[in-house]
C-alpha positions in Angstrom: -35.9 -84.0 -50.2 -33.0 -82.0 -48.6 -32.8 -84.4 -45.7 -31.4 -81.6 -43.5 -31.9 -83.4 -40.2 -30.4 -86.6 -41.5 -27.5 -84.8 -43.1 -26.8 -83.0 -39.9 -27.0 -86.3 -37.9 -24.7 -88.1 -40.3 -22.3 -85.2 -40.3 -22.1 -85.1 -36.5 -21.7 -88.9 -36.3 -18.8 -89.0 -38.8 -17.2 -85.6 -38.4 -18.3 -84.5 -41.9 -19.5 -81.1 -43.0 -23.2 -81.7 -43.6 -23.1 -79.5 -46.7 -21.0 -82.2 -48.4 -23.5 -84.9 -47.7 -26.2 -85.9 -50.2 -28.9 -88.3 -49.1 -31.0 -90.6 -51.3 -33.5 -93.4 -51.5 -30.8 -96.0 -50.8 -27.3 -95.9 -52.2 -28.6 -97.3 -55.5 -30.4 -94.1 -56.2 -27.3 -92.2 -55.5 -25.3 -94.3 -58.0 -27.9 -93.1 -60.6 -27.6 -89.5 -59.5 -23.8 -89.5 -59.9 -24.1 -91.2 -63.3 -26.6 -88.6 -64.5 -24.3 -85.8 -63.3 -21.1 -87.1 -65.0 -22.0 -89.4 -67.9 -23.7 -88.9 -71.2 -24.7 -91.4 -73.9 -21.5 -92.8 -75.5 -19.3 -92.1 -72.5 -17.7 -95.0 -70.7 -18.3 -96.4 -67.2 -15.7 -98.8 -65.8 -16.4 -101.3 -63.1 -14.7 -104.5 -61.9 -15.4 -107.7 -63.7 -17.5 -109.2 -60.9 -18.7 -105.9 -59.4 -22.1 -104.8 -58.1 -24.8 -105.4 -60.8 -26.3 -102.0 -60.2 -23.2 -100.4 -61.7 -24.0 -102.1 -65.0 -27.7 -101.0 -64.7 -26.6 -97.4 -64.3 -24.5 -97.6 -67.5 -27.4 -99.2 -69.4 -29.9 -96.5 -68.3 -27.5 -93.7 -69.4 -26.6 -95.2 -72.7 -23.0 -95.5 -71.6 -20.6 -98.2 -72.7 -19.8 -100.5 -69.8 -16.2 -101.7 -69.5 -15.2 -104.3 -67.0 -11.8 -104.2 -65.4 -9.9 -107.4 -65.1 -9.5 -109.0 -61.7 -7.1 -111.4 -60.0 -8.7 -113.8 -57.5 -11.9 -111.7 -57.7 -10.1 -108.5 -56.8 -9.8 -105.6 -59.2 -6.1 -104.8 -60.1 -4.5 -101.6 -60.9 -3.4 -103.1 -64.2 -6.9 -104.2 -65.1 -8.4 -100.9 -64.2 -5.8 -98.9 -66.1 -6.3 -101.1 -69.2 -10.1 -100.5 -69.1 -9.9 -96.7 -68.8 -9.8 -94.6 -72.0 -10.3 -91.0 -73.0 -14.1 -91.7 -73.1 -14.2 -93.0 -69.5 -16.0 -90.6 -67.2 -16.8 -92.7 -64.2 -15.3 -95.6 -62.4 -17.4 -97.6 -59.9 -15.4 -99.5 -57.3 -17.0 -101.3 -54.3 -14.9 -101.8 -51.2 -15.6 -104.5 -50.1 -16.8 -105.7 -53.4 -20.4 -106.8 -53.8 -21.1 -109.7 -54.4 -17.7 -111.3 -53.9 -16.8 -109.8 -50.5 -13.2 -109.3 -51.6 -11.3 -106.3 -50.4 -8.9 -104.1 -52.3 -6.3 -102.8 -49.9 -6.5 -99.1 -49.1 -3.1 -98.5 -50.5 -4.2 -100.0 -53.8 -7.4 -97.9 -53.9 -5.2 -94.7 -53.5 -2.8 -95.9 -56.1 -5.6 -96.6 -58.6 -7.0 -93.1 -58.1 -3.6 -91.6 -58.6 -3.3 -93.4 -61.9 -6.7 -92.3 -63.3 -6.8 -89.3 -65.6 -8.1 -86.1 -63.9 -11.3 -86.2 -66.0 -12.4 -89.5 -64.5 -14.6 -89.5 -61.3 -14.0 -92.4 -58.9 -17.1 -93.5 -57.0 -16.1 -95.6 -54.0 -19.2 -97.7 -53.0 -18.7 -98.3 -49.3 -22.1 -99.9 -48.8 -20.3 -102.7 -46.9 -17.8 -100.3 -45.4 -18.7 -101.4 -41.8 -17.2 -104.8 -42.7 -13.8 -103.3 -43.3 -11.3 -102.8 -40.4 -12.4 -99.7 -38.6 -9.0 -98.0 -39.4 -9.3 -98.8 -43.1 -12.8 -97.4 -43.3 -11.7 -94.2 -41.5 -8.6 -93.9 -43.7 -10.6 -94.4 -46.9 -13.2 -91.9 -45.8 -10.7 -89.2 -44.7 -8.6 -89.7 -47.9 -11.7 -89.7 -50.2 -12.9 -86.4 -48.7 -9.6 -84.7 -49.7 -9.8 -85.8 -53.4 -11.3 -83.6 -56.0 -12.5 -86.6 -58.1 -13.7 -89.0 -55.5 -17.3 -89.6 -54.3 -18.0 -92.0 -51.4 -21.4 -93.7 -51.1 -22.7 -95.3 -47.9 -26.0 -97.0 -46.8 -27.8 -98.0 -43.7 -29.3 -101.1 -45.2 -26.4 -103.6 -45.0 -24.8 -103.4 -41.5 -27.9 -102.1 -39.8 -30.4 -104.4 -41.5 -32.5 -101.5 -42.7 -33.0 -102.6 -46.4 -36.7 -101.7 -46.5 -35.9 -98.2 -45.1 -33.9 -97.2 -48.3 -31.7 -94.6 -46.8 -28.3 -94.0 -48.4 -25.9 -91.1 -48.4 -22.8 -89.9 -50.1 -20.0 -87.5 -49.6 -18.9 -85.5 -52.6 -16.4 -82.7 -53.3 -18.2 -79.5 -52.3 -18.3 -78.1 -55.8 -20.6 -81.0 -56.9 -23.0 -81.2 -53.9 -25.3 -78.4 -55.1 -25.8 -80.2 -58.4 -26.1 -83.6 -56.9 -28.8 -82.4 -54.5 -30.8 -81.1 -57.5 -30.8 -84.3 -59.5 
């Protein structure tokens, strides 16, 4: 369950401290793990209007209220996200690129969205399709996300590497959360 060898290999490949990496049975399992850590029944989860269906499944499993942020041309906007977040929001799911639309929120907008979120809200950046971003954008999002106290990055091997049946996903979380995330 600790996936020590895999965490070390991922850490070496991406220049990440392996202690900040959590592995799971695909990134979908990791979305559930994050949800269980931060959300309780009656809390809110925010996602984009046309975001990954698994985000809504997580909200339903947890008894959370799902709110969908408005989009413009199938891309979540800062205004739409800000309008969806309330004092009861605990988690925002944001896929970059978005699944299933394939649209991309510019890195500068992702950073601005995070800056506008209240400090009690965790932002989960689902980078399952991150390999389809420009290499510099993926590197920038990853480096930035690793410095933020309220950002978790999820990744998977199933999309770009055609390993869907393998079910191997991983995430990078702020170090204060990784012991708990590895226990869930």
